[in-house]
PDB file of N, CA, C and O in Angstrom:
ATOM      1  N   MET A   1       0.808  -1.101   0.132  1.00  0.00           N
ATOM      2  CA  MET A   1      -0.045   0.088  -0.029  1.00  0.00           C
ATOM      3  C   MET A   1       0.754   1.596   0.123  1.00  0.00           C
ATOM      4  O   MET A   1       0.257   2.715  -0.006  1.00  0.00           O
ATOM      5  N   ASP A   2       2.278   1.198   0.469  1.00  0.00           N
ATOM      6  CA  ASP A   2       3.143   2.445   0.658  1.00  0.00           C
ATOM      7  C   ASP A   2       3.514   3.102  -1.101  1.00  0.00           C
ATOM      8  O   ASP A   2       3.666   4.207  -1.622  1.00  0.00           O
ATOM      9  N   ILE A   3       3.534   1.490  -1.584  1.00  0.00           N
ATOM     10  CA  ILE A   3       4.600   2.069  -3.059  1.00  0.00           C
ATOM     11  C   ILE A   3       2.981   2.808  -3.431  1.00  0.00           C
ATOM     12  O   ILE A   3       2.920   4.035  -3.503  1.00  0.00           O
ATOM     13  N   LEU A   4       1.839   2.039  -3.631  1.00  0.00           N
ATOM     14  CA  LEU A   4       1.143   2.232  -4.128  1.00  0.00           C
ATOM     15  C   LEU A   4       0.864   3.903  -4.001  1.00  0.00           C
ATOM     16  O   LEU A   4       0.590   4.711  -4.888  1.00  0.00           O
ATOM     17  N   ARG A   5       1.051   4.098  -2.494  1.00  0.00           N
ATOM     18  CA  ARG A   5       0.687   5.735  -2.145  1.00  0.00           C
ATOM     19  C   ARG A   5       2.523   6.191  -2.932  1.00  0.00           C
ATOM     20  O   ARG A   5       2.767   6.647  -4.049  1.00  0.00           O
ATOM     21  N   MET A   6       2.876   6.059  -2.519  1.00  0.00           N
ATOM     22  CA  MET A   6       3.735   6.737  -3.026  1.00  0.00           C
ATOM     23  C   MET A   6       3.484   7.327  -4.677  1.00  0.00           C
ATOM     24  O   MET A   6       3.027   8.348  -5.192  1.00  0.00           O
ATOM     25  N   VAL A   7       4.040   6.107  -5.111  1.00  0.00           N
ATOM     26  CA  VAL A   7       3.873   6.336  -7.245  1.00  0.00           C
ATOM     27  C   VAL A   7       2.778   6.858  -7.674  1.00  0.00           C
ATOM     28  O   VAL A   7       2.661   7.204  -8.850  1.00  0.00           O
ATOM     29  N   LEU A   8       1.476   7.038  -6.470  1.00  0.00           N
ATOM     30  CA  LEU A   8       0.052   8.362  -7.151  1.00  0.00           C
ATOM     31  C   LEU A   8       0.311   9.696  -6.255  1.00  0.00           C
ATOM     32  O   LEU A   8      -0.493  10.616  -6.099  1.00  0.00           O
ATOM     33  N   THR A   9       1.638   9.587  -5.695  1.00  0.00           N
ATOM     34  CA  THR A   9       2.138  10.970  -4.650  1.00  0.00           C
ATOM     35  C   THR A   9       3.008  11.670  -6.601  1.00  0.00           C
ATOM     36  O   THR A   9       2.759  12.571  -7.401  1.00  0.00           O
ATOM     37  N   GLY A  10       4.149  10.399  -6.463  1.00  0.00           N
ATOM     38  CA  GLY A  10       5.044  11.052  -7.220  1.00  0.00           C
ATOM     39  C   GLY A  10       3.981  12.001  -8.673  1.00  0.00           C
ATOM     40  O   GLY A  10       4.178  13.171  -9.001  1.00  0.00           O
ATOM     41  N   ILE A  11       2.785  10.946  -9.365  1.00  0.00           N
ATOM     42  CA  ILE A  11       2.054  11.514 -10.602  1.00  0.00           C
ATOM     43  C   ILE A  11       1.554  12.531  -9.485  1.00  0.00           C
ATOM     44  O   ILE A  11       2.389  13.420  -9.312  1.00  0.00           O
ATOM     45  N   TYR A  12       0.986  12.592  -9.078  1.00  0.00           N
ATOM     46  CA  TYR A  12       0.407  13.854  -7.960  1.00  0.00           C
ATOM     47  C   TYR A  12       0.554  14.868  -8.478  1.00  0.00           C
ATOM     48  O   TYR A  12      -0.121  15.580  -9.221  1.00  0.00           O
ATOM     49  N   VAL A  13       2.516  14.946  -7.566  1.00  0.00           N
ATOM     50  CA  VAL A  13       3.118  16.470  -7.800  1.00  0.00           C
ATOM     51  C   VAL A  13       3.672  16.824  -9.340  1.00  0.00           C
ATOM     52  O   VAL A  13       4.226  17.901  -9.559  1.00  0.00           O
ATOM     53  N   LEU A  14       3.428  15.600 -10.618  1.00  0.00           N
ATOM     54  CA  LEU A  14       3.971  15.624 -11.806  1.00  0.00           C
ATOM     55  C   LEU A  14       2.723  16.589 -12.657  1.00  0.00           C
ATOM     56  O   LEU A  14       2.830  17.393 -13.584  1.00  0.00           O
ATOM     57  N   ALA A  15       1.362  16.032 -11.771  1.00  0.00           N
ATOM     58  CA  ALA A  15       0.322  17.047 -12.906  1.00  0.00           C
ATOM     59  C   ALA A  15       0.526  17.731 -12.041  1.00  0.00           C
ATOM     60  O   ALA A  15       1.525  18.261 -12.527  1.00  0.00           O
ATOM     61  N   ALA A  16       0.371  18.387 -10.728  1.00  0.00           N
ATOM     62  CA  ALA A  16       0.161  19.580 -10.044  1.00  0.00           C
ATOM     63  C   ALA A  16       1.348  20.528 -10.802  1.00  0.00           C
ATOM     64  O   ALA A  16       0.918  21.653 -11.056  1.00  0.00           O
ATOM     65  N   LEU A  17       2.954  20.265 -11.272  1.00  0.00           N
ATOM     66  CA  LEU A  17       3.829  21.311 -12.203  1.00  0.00           C
ATOM     67  C   LEU A  17       3.721  20.404 -13.951  1.00  0.00           C
ATOM     68  O   LEU A  17       4.581  19.836 -14.625  1.00  0.00           O
ATOM     69  N   ALA A  18       2.488  20.607 -14.129  1.00  0.00           N
ATOM     70  CA  ALA A  18       1.617  20.020 -15.518  1.00  0.00           C
ATOM     71  C   ALA A  18       0.763  21.389 -16.045  1.00  0.00           C
ATOM     72  O   ALA A  18       0.553  21.888 -17.151  1.00  0.00           O
ATOM     73  N   ILE A  19       0.383  21.726 -14.632  1.00  0.00           N
ATOM     74  CA  ILE A  19      -0.479  22.245 -14.479  1.00  0.00           C
ATOM     75  C   ILE A  19      -0.727  23.608 -14.392  1.00  0.00           C
ATOM     76  O   ILE A  19      -1.586  24.464 -14.602  1.00  0.00           O
ATOM     77  N   ILE A  20       1.127  23.318 -13.730  1.00  0.00           N
ATOM     78  CA  ILE A  20       1.615  25.113 -13.885  1.00  0.00           C
ATOM     79  C   ILE A  20       2.270  25.529 -14.915  1.00  0.00           C
ATOM     80  O   ILE A  20       1.847  26.603 -15.342  1.00  0.00           O
ATOM     81  N   VAL A  21       2.954  25.184 -15.353  1.00  0.00           N
ATOM     82  CA  VAL A  21       3.388  25.185 -16.552  1.00  0.00           C
ATOM     83  C   VAL A  21       2.311  25.263 -18.032  1.00  0.00           C
ATOM     84  O   VAL A  21       2.576  26.037 -18.951  1.00  0.00           O
ATOM     85  N   VAL A  22       1.553  24.685 -18.051  1.00  0.00           N
ATOM     86  CA  VAL A  22       0.707  24.924 -19.475  1.00  0.00           C
ATOM     87  C   VAL A  22      -0.301  26.244 -18.817  1.00  0.00           C
ATOM     88  O   VAL A  22      -0.697  27.087 -19.622  1.00  0.00           O
ATOM     89  N   VAL A  23      -0.668  26.372 -17.416  1.00  0.00           N
ATOM     90  CA  VAL A  23      -1.350  27.358 -17.216  1.00  0.00           C
ATOM     91  C   VAL A  23      -0.396  28.863 -17.854  1.00  0.00           C
ATOM     92  O   VAL A  23      -0.818  29.339 -18.908  1.00  0.00           O
ATOM     93  N   LEU A  24       0.837  29.538 -17.190  1.00  0.00           N
ATOM     94  CA  LEU A  24       1.849  29.260 -18.020  1.00  0.00           C
ATOM     95  C   LEU A  24       1.580  30.008 -18.931  1.00  0.00           C
ATOM     96  O   LEU A  24       1.074  31.119 -19.091  1.00  0.00           O
ATOM     97  N   LEU A  25       2.090  29.051 -19.629  1.00  0.00           N
ATOM     98  CA  LEU A  25       1.995  28.807 -20.886  1.00  0.00           C
ATOM     99  C   LEU A  25       0.955  30.193 -22.029  1.00  0.00           C
ATOM    100  O   LEU A  25       1.265  30.758 -23.077  1.00  0.00           O
ATOM    101  N   GLN A  26      -0.117  30.261 -21.276  1.00  0.00           N
ATOM    102  CA  GLN A  26      -1.758  30.401 -22.491  1.00  0.00           C
ATOM    103  C   GLN A  26      -1.527  31.505 -22.360  1.00  0.00           C
ATOM    104  O   GLN A  26      -0.418  31.836 -21.943  1.00  0.00           O
ATOM    105  N   GLU A  27      -2.733  32.683 -22.749  1.00  0.00           N
ATOM    106  CA  GLU A  27      -2.182  34.046 -23.517  1.00  0.00           C
ATOM    107  C   GLU A  27      -3.582  34.081 -22.206  1.00  0.00           C
ATOM    108  O   GLU A  27      -4.320  33.201 -21.761  1.00  0.00           O
ATOM    109  N   GLY A  28      -3.420  35.758 -21.898  1.00  0.00           N
ATOM    110  CA  GLY A  28      -4.445  35.695 -21.248  1.00  0.00           C
ATOM    111  C   GLY A  28      -4.759  36.371 -21.060  1.00  0.00           C
ATOM    112  O   GLY A  28      -4.241  37.479 -20.928  1.00  0.00           O
ATOM    113  N   LYS A  29      -6.360  35.841 -20.893  1.00  0.00           N
ATOM    114  CA  LYS A  29      -8.170  36.797 -21.099  1.00  0.00           C
ATOM    115  C   LYS A  29      -8.333  37.806 -20.346  1.00  0.00           C
ATOM    116  O   LYS A  29      -8.680  37.728 -19.167  1.00  0.00           O
ATOM    117  N   SER A  30      -7.953  39.497 -21.339  1.00  0.00           N
ATOM    118  CA  SER A  30      -7.490  40.084 -20.874  1.00  0.00           C
ATOM    119  C   SER A  30      -9.503  41.384 -21.383  1.00  0.00           C
ATOM    120  O   SER A  30      -9.804  42.574 -21.467  1.00  0.00           O
ATOM    121  N   ALA A  31     -10.126  40.142 -21.528  1.00  0.00           N
ATOM    122  CA  ALA A  31     -11.264  40.887 -21.906  1.00  0.00           C
ATOM    123  C   ALA A  31     -11.296  41.949 -20.740  1.00  0.00           C
ATOM    124  O   ALA A  31     -10.748  43.044 -20.616  1.00  0.00           O
ATOM    125  N   GLY A  32     -12.144  41.218 -19.932  1.00  0.00           N
ATOM    126  CA  GLY A  32     -12.629  42.214 -18.717  1.00  0.00           C
ATOM    127  C   GLY A  32     -14.157  41.702 -18.559  1.00  0.00           C
ATOM    128  O   GLY A  32     -14.704  40.766 -19.141  1.00  0.00           O
ATOM    129  N   LEU A  33     -14.808  42.813 -17.364  1.00  0.00           N
ATOM    130  CA  LEU A  33     -16.372  42.724 -17.389  1.00  0.00           C
ATOM    131  C   LEU A  33     -17.160  42.730 -18.803  1.00  0.00           C
ATOM    132  O   LEU A  33     -18.244  42.154 -18.902  1.00  0.00           O
ATOM    133  N   GLY A  34     -16.799  43.142 -19.463  1.00  0.00           N
ATOM    134  CA  GLY A  34     -17.126  42.898 -20.879  1.00  0.00           C
ATOM    135  C   GLY A  34     -17.475  41.893 -21.980  1.00  0.00           C
ATOM    136  O   GLY A  34     -18.284  41.777 -22.900  1.00  0.00           O
ATOM    137  N   SER A  35     -16.493  41.249 -21.443  1.00  0.00           N
ATOM    138  CA  SER A  35     -17.132  39.657 -22.365  1.00  0.00           C
ATOM    139  C   SER A  35     -17.816  38.657 -21.847  1.00  0.00           C
ATOM    140  O   SER A  35     -17.849  37.577 -22.437  1.00  0.00           O
ATOM    141  N   ALA A  36     -18.402  38.832 -20.789  1.00  0.00           N
ATOM    142  CA  ALA A  36     -19.788  38.810 -20.048  1.00  0.00           C
ATOM    143  C   ALA A  36     -21.357  38.743 -20.234  1.00  0.00           C
ATOM    144  O   ALA A  36     -22.308  38.189 -19.682  1.00  0.00           O
ATOM    145  N   PHE A  37     -21.105  39.709 -21.442  1.00  0.00           N
ATOM    146  CA  PHE A  37     -22.396  40.339 -22.031  1.00  0.00           C
ATOM    147  C   PHE A  37     -22.172  40.065 -23.368  1.00  0.00           C
ATOM    148  O   PHE A  37     -23.181  39.978 -24.068  1.00  0.00           O
ATOM    149  N   ALA A  38     -20.810  39.866 -24.031  1.00  0.00           N
ATOM    150  CA  ALA A  38     -20.868  39.889 -25.174  1.00  0.00           C
ATOM    151  C   ALA A  38     -21.414  38.694 -25.970  1.00  0.00           C
ATOM    152  O   ALA A  38     -21.304  37.526 -25.598  1.00  0.00           O
ATOM    153  N   THR A  39     -22.137  39.179 -27.331  1.00  0.00           N
ATOM    154  CA  THR A  39     -23.089  38.560 -27.891  1.00  0.00           C
ATOM    155  C   THR A  39     -22.335  37.525 -29.276  1.00  0.00           C
ATOM    156  O   THR A  39     -22.864  36.509 -29.728  1.00  0.00           O
ATOM    157  N   ASN A  40     -21.230  38.016 -29.662  1.00  0.00           N
ATOM    158  CA  ASN A  40     -20.583  37.994 -30.859  1.00  0.00           C
ATOM    159  C   ASN A  40     -19.899  36.737 -30.443  1.00  0.00           C
ATOM    160  O   ASN A  40     -18.685  36.691 -30.244  1.00  0.00           O
ATOM    161  N   GLN A  41     -21.076  35.240 -30.254  1.00  0.00           N
ATOM    162  CA  GLN A  41     -20.165  33.706 -29.751  1.00  0.00           C
ATOM    163  C   GLN A  41     -20.139  33.097 -31.710  1.00  0.00           C
ATOM    164  O   GLN A  41     -19.544  32.218 -32.334  1.00  0.00           O
ATOM    165  N   GLU A  42     -20.362  33.335 -31.783  1.00  0.00           N
ATOM    166  CA  GLU A  42     -19.978  32.777 -33.113  1.00  0.00           C
ATOM    167  C   GLU A  42     -19.433  32.831 -34.857  1.00  0.00           C
ATOM    168  O   GLU A  42     -19.751  32.362 -35.950  1.00  0.00           O
ATOM    169  N   SER A  43     -18.071  34.042 -34.032  1.00  0.00           N
ATOM    170  CA  SER A  43     -17.243  34.167 -34.756  1.00  0.00           C
ATOM    171  C   SER A  43     -16.559  32.809 -35.316  1.00  0.00           C
ATOM    172  O   SER A  43     -16.819  31.677 -34.907  1.00  0.00           O
ATOM    173  N   TYR A  44     -15.306  33.263 -36.694  1.00  0.00           N
ATOM    174  CA  TYR A  44     -15.037  32.159 -37.003  1.00  0.00           C
ATOM    175  C   TYR A  44     -13.977  31.543 -36.000  1.00  0.00           C
ATOM    176  O   TYR A  44     -14.015  30.316 -35.917  1.00  0.00           O
ATOM    177  N   TRP A  45     -12.575  32.523 -34.845  1.00  0.00           N
ATOM    178  CA  TRP A  45     -12.003  32.624 -33.615  1.00  0.00           C
ATOM    179  C   TRP A  45     -12.659  30.873 -32.779  1.00  0.00           C
ATOM    180  O   TRP A  45     -12.203  29.730 -32.769  1.00  0.00           O
ATOM    181  N   ASN A  46     -13.919  31.535 -32.182  1.00  0.00           N
ATOM    182  CA  ASN A  46     -14.494  31.148 -31.194  1.00  0.00           C
ATOM    183  C   ASN A  46     -14.479  29.332 -31.834  1.00  0.00           C
ATOM    184  O   ASN A  46     -13.964  28.408 -31.204  1.00  0.00           O
ATOM    185  N   LYS A  47     -15.313  29.156 -33.473  1.00  0.00           N
ATOM    186  CA  LYS A  47     -15.877  27.900 -34.442  1.00  0.00           C
ATOM    187  C   LYS A  47     -14.328  27.395 -34.178  1.00  0.00           C
ATOM    188  O   LYS A  47     -14.432  26.550 -33.289  1.00  0.00           O
ATOM    189  N   ASN A  48     -13.480  27.477 -34.401  1.00  0.00           N
ATOM    190  CA  ASN A  48     -11.535  26.905 -35.174  1.00  0.00           C
ATOM    191  C   ASN A  48     -11.138  27.040 -34.110  1.00  0.00           C
ATOM    192  O   ASN A  48      -9.949  26.734 -34.023  1.00  0.00           O
ATOM    193  N   LYS A  49     -11.898  27.599 -32.578  1.00  0.00           N
ATOM    194  CA  LYS A  49     -10.183  27.879 -31.379  1.00  0.00           C
ATOM    195  C   LYS A  49      -9.516  26.721 -30.636  1.00  0.00           C
ATOM    196  O   LYS A  49      -8.514  26.820 -29.929  1.00  0.00           O
ATOM    197  N   LYS A  50     -10.413  25.282 -30.970  1.00  0.00           N
ATOM    198  CA  LYS A  50      -9.284  23.990 -30.567  1.00  0.00           C
ATOM    199  C   LYS A  50      -8.656  23.809 -30.741  1.00  0.00           C
ATOM    200  O   LYS A  50      -7.850  23.245 -30.002  1.00  0.00           O
ATOM    201  N   HIS A  51      -8.398  24.311 -32.494  1.00  0.00           N
ATOM    202  CA  HIS A  51      -7.350  24.023 -33.795  1.00  0.00           C
ATOM    203  C   HIS A  51      -6.211  24.575 -33.613  1.00  0.00           C
ATOM    204  O   HIS A  51      -5.457  24.356 -34.561  1.00  0.00           O
ATOM    205  N   THR A  52      -5.615  25.406 -32.528  1.00  0.00           N
ATOM    206  CA  THR A  52      -5.445  26.491 -32.558  1.00  0.00           C
ATOM    207  C   THR A  52      -3.673  26.267 -31.204  1.00  0.00           C
ATOM    208  O   THR A  52      -4.041  25.241 -30.632  1.00  0.00           O
ATOM    209  N   LEU A  53      -3.001  26.434 -30.890  1.00  0.00           N
ATOM    210  CA  LEU A  53      -2.227  26.443 -30.364  1.00  0.00           C
ATOM    211  C   LEU A  53      -2.800  26.433 -28.726  1.00  0.00           C
ATOM    212  O   LEU A  53      -2.727  25.534 -27.889  1.00  0.00           O
ATOM    213  N   GLU A  54      -3.364  27.736 -28.637  1.00  0.00           N
ATOM    214  CA  GLU A  54      -3.572  28.070 -27.607  1.00  0.00           C
ATOM    215  C   GLU A  54      -5.484  27.419 -26.853  1.00  0.00           C
ATOM    216  O   GLU A  54      -6.141  27.666 -25.842  1.00  0.00           O
ATOM    217  N   GLY A  55      -5.627  26.714 -27.846  1.00  0.00           N
ATOM    218  CA  GLY A  55      -7.366  25.359 -27.614  1.00  0.00           C
ATOM    219  C   GLY A  55      -6.071  24.623 -27.188  1.00  0.00           C
ATOM    220  O   GLY A  55      -5.757  24.762 -26.006  1.00  0.00           O
ATOM    221  N   LYS A  56      -5.310  23.899 -27.933  1.00  0.00           N
ATOM    222  CA  LYS A  56      -4.614  22.858 -26.813  1.00  0.00           C
ATOM    223  C   LYS A  56      -4.156  23.086 -25.913  1.00  0.00           C
ATOM    224  O   LYS A  56      -4.315  22.167 -25.110  1.00  0.00           O
ATOM    225  N   PHE A  57      -3.492  24.055 -25.453  1.00  0.00           N
ATOM    226  CA  PHE A  57      -3.401  24.498 -24.130  1.00  0.00           C
ATOM    227  C   PHE A  57      -4.792  24.219 -22.860  1.00  0.00           C
ATOM    228  O   PHE A  57      -4.885  23.858 -21.687  1.00  0.00           O
ATOM    229  N   GLU A  58      -5.430  24.523 -23.651  1.00  0.00           N
ATOM    230  CA  GLU A  58      -7.143  24.635 -22.928  1.00  0.00           C
ATOM    231  C   GLU A  58      -7.506  23.725 -22.607  1.00  0.00           C
ATOM    232  O   GLU A  58      -8.243  23.615 -21.626  1.00  0.00           O
ATOM    233  N   THR A  59      -6.889  22.206 -23.733  1.00  0.00           N
ATOM    234  CA  THR A  59      -7.218  21.365 -23.488  1.00  0.00           C
ATOM    235  C   THR A  59      -6.161  20.391 -22.830  1.00  0.00           C
ATOM    236  O   THR A  59      -6.655  19.302 -22.536  1.00  0.00           O
ATOM    237  N   TRP A  60      -5.022  20.511 -22.577  1.00  0.00           N
ATOM    238  CA  TRP A  60      -4.046  20.169 -21.468  1.00  0.00           C
ATOM    239  C   TRP A  60      -4.831  20.992 -20.160  1.00  0.00           C
ATOM    240  O   TRP A  60      -5.453  20.048 -19.672  1.00  0.00           O
ATOM    241  N   THR A  61      -5.084  21.895 -19.519  1.00  0.00           N
ATOM    242  CA  THR A  61      -5.168  22.275 -18.528  1.00  0.00           C
ATOM    243  C   THR A  61      -6.124  21.750 -18.078  1.00  0.00           C
ATOM    244  O   THR A  61      -5.938  21.528 -16.882  1.00  0.00           O
ATOM    245  N   LYS A  62      -7.546  21.267 -18.583  1.00  0.00           N
ATOM    246  CA  LYS A  62      -8.640  20.172 -18.652  1.00  0.00           C
ATOM    247  C   LYS A  62      -7.901  18.452 -17.777  1.00  0.00           C
ATOM    248  O   LYS A  62      -7.679  18.031 -16.642  1.00  0.00           O
ATOM    249  N   VAL A  63      -7.829  18.190 -18.588  1.00  0.00           N
ATOM    250  CA  VAL A  63      -7.553  16.867 -19.065  1.00  0.00           C
ATOM    251  C   VAL A  63      -5.656  16.961 -18.016  1.00  0.00           C
ATOM    252  O   VAL A  63      -5.277  15.791 -17.950  1.00  0.00           O
ATOM    253  N   THR A  64      -4.490  17.987 -17.255  1.00  0.00           N
ATOM    254  CA  THR A  64      -4.219  17.469 -16.362  1.00  0.00           C
ATOM    255  C   THR A  64      -4.650  17.630 -14.789  1.00  0.00           C
ATOM    256  O   THR A  64      -4.490  16.913 -13.801  1.00  0.00           O
ATOM    257  N   ALA A  65      -5.431  19.234 -15.070  1.00  0.00           N
ATOM    258  CA  ALA A  65      -6.367  19.274 -13.734  1.00  0.00           C
ATOM    259  C   ALA A  65      -7.638  18.189 -12.936  1.00  0.00           C
ATOM    260  O   ALA A  65      -8.088  17.847 -11.843  1.00  0.00           O
ATOM    261  N   GLY A  66      -7.796  17.958 -14.659  1.00  0.00           N
ATOM    262  CA  GLY A  66      -8.690  16.318 -13.737  1.00  0.00           C
ATOM    263  C   GLY A  66      -7.906  15.314 -13.447  1.00  0.00           C
ATOM    264  O   GLY A  66      -8.337  14.513 -12.616  1.00  0.00           O
ATOM    265  N   ILE A  67      -6.537  15.078 -14.051  1.00  0.00           N
ATOM    266  CA  ILE A  67      -6.362  14.174 -13.659  1.00  0.00           C
ATOM    267  C   ILE A  67      -5.464  14.391 -11.898  1.00  0.00           C
ATOM    268  O   ILE A  67      -5.080  13.529 -11.107  1.00  0.00           O
ATOM    269  N   PHE A  68      -5.414  15.590 -11.843  1.00  0.00           N
ATOM    270  CA  PHE A  68      -4.949  15.910 -10.451  1.00  0.00           C
ATOM    271  C   PHE A  68      -5.473  15.485  -9.383  1.00  0.00           C
ATOM    272  O   PHE A  68      -5.053  14.746  -8.493  1.00  0.00           O
ATOM    273  N   VAL A  69      -7.092  16.385  -9.665  1.00  0.00           N
ATOM    274  CA  VAL A  69      -8.370  16.080  -8.735  1.00  0.00           C
ATOM    275  C   VAL A  69      -8.957  14.014  -8.405  1.00  0.00           C
ATOM    276  O   VAL A  69      -9.474  13.513  -7.407  1.00  0.00           O
ATOM    277  N   VAL A  70      -8.554  13.381  -9.731  1.00  0.00           N
ATOM    278  CA  VAL A  70      -8.840  12.827  -9.313  1.00  0.00           C
ATOM    279  C   VAL A  70      -7.485  11.983  -8.269  1.00  0.00           C
ATOM    280  O   VAL A  70      -7.926  11.058  -7.587  1.00  0.00           O
ATOM    281  N   LEU A  71      -6.249  12.201  -8.159  1.00  0.00           N
ATOM    282  CA  LEU A  71      -4.857  11.768  -7.881  1.00  0.00           C
ATOM    283  C   LEU A  71      -5.578  12.596  -6.457  1.00  0.00           C
ATOM    284  O   LEU A  71      -5.180  12.176  -5.371  1.00  0.00           O
ATOM    285  N   ALA A  72      -6.508  13.629  -6.441  1.00  0.00           N
ATOM    286  CA  ALA A  72      -6.597  13.927  -5.184  1.00  0.00           C
ATOM    287  C   ALA A  72      -7.460  13.058  -4.121  1.00  0.00           C
ATOM    288  O   ALA A  72      -7.245  12.937  -2.915  1.00  0.00           O
ATOM    289  N   ILE A  73      -8.274  12.608  -4.732  1.00  0.00           N
ATOM    290  CA  ILE A  73      -9.109  12.230  -4.047  1.00  0.00           C
ATOM    291  C   ILE A  73      -9.276  10.690  -3.656  1.00  0.00           C
ATOM    292  O   ILE A  73     -10.002  10.016  -2.925  1.00  0.00           O
ATOM    293  N   ALA A  74      -7.461  10.368  -5.156  1.00  0.00           N
ATOM    294  CA  ALA A  74      -7.576   8.488  -4.667  1.00  0.00           C
ATOM    295  C   ALA A  74      -6.534   8.519  -3.673  1.00  0.00           C
ATOM    296  O   ALA A  74      -6.133   7.395  -3.370  1.00  0.00           O
ATOM    297  N   LEU A  75      -5.943   9.543  -3.038  1.00  0.00           N
ATOM    298  CA  LEU A  75      -4.741   9.943  -2.154  1.00  0.00           C
ATOM    299  C   LEU A  75      -5.357  10.039  -0.695  1.00  0.00           C
ATOM    300  O   LEU A  75      -5.058   9.433   0.335  1.00  0.00           O
ATOM    301  N   THR A  76      -6.538  11.227  -1.014  1.00  0.00           N
ATOM    302  CA  THR A  76      -7.165  10.456   0.442  1.00  0.00           C
ATOM    303  C   THR A  76      -7.292   9.250   0.873  1.00  0.00           C
ATOM    304  O   THR A  76      -6.683   8.837   1.860  1.00  0.00           O
ATOM    305  N   LEU A  77      -8.115   8.539   0.167  1.00  0.00           N
ATOM    306  CA  LEU A  77      -9.348   7.822   0.432  1.00  0.00           C
ATOM    307  C   LEU A  77      -7.801   6.613   0.688  1.00  0.00           C
ATOM    308  O   LEU A  77      -8.250   5.557   1.134  1.00  0.00           O
ATOM    309  N   ILE A  78      -6.654   6.554   0.567  1.00  0.00           N
ATOM    310  CA  ILE A  78      -5.825   5.126   0.838  1.00  0.00           C
ATOM    311  C   ILE A  78      -5.718   5.795   1.800  1.00  0.00           C
ATOM    312  O   ILE A  78      -5.076   5.388   2.768  1.00  0.00           O
TER     313      ILE A  78
END
């Protein structure tokens, strides 16, 4: 059981570092409060954003955050 905990803790730390790196590589979202009321959500950029490097960073942020949360729960239960 201790070996499993050490392996999960190592992966947990790597996931935390990956989240930090990926978030720091993303562009700032400086649209401000005005973007909450924007109605032009059907632009070319919004439709094809997932194919850009920024879209891939957002996807990797979601994936690593999911891994981080699952590992946090698993380490709590062990």
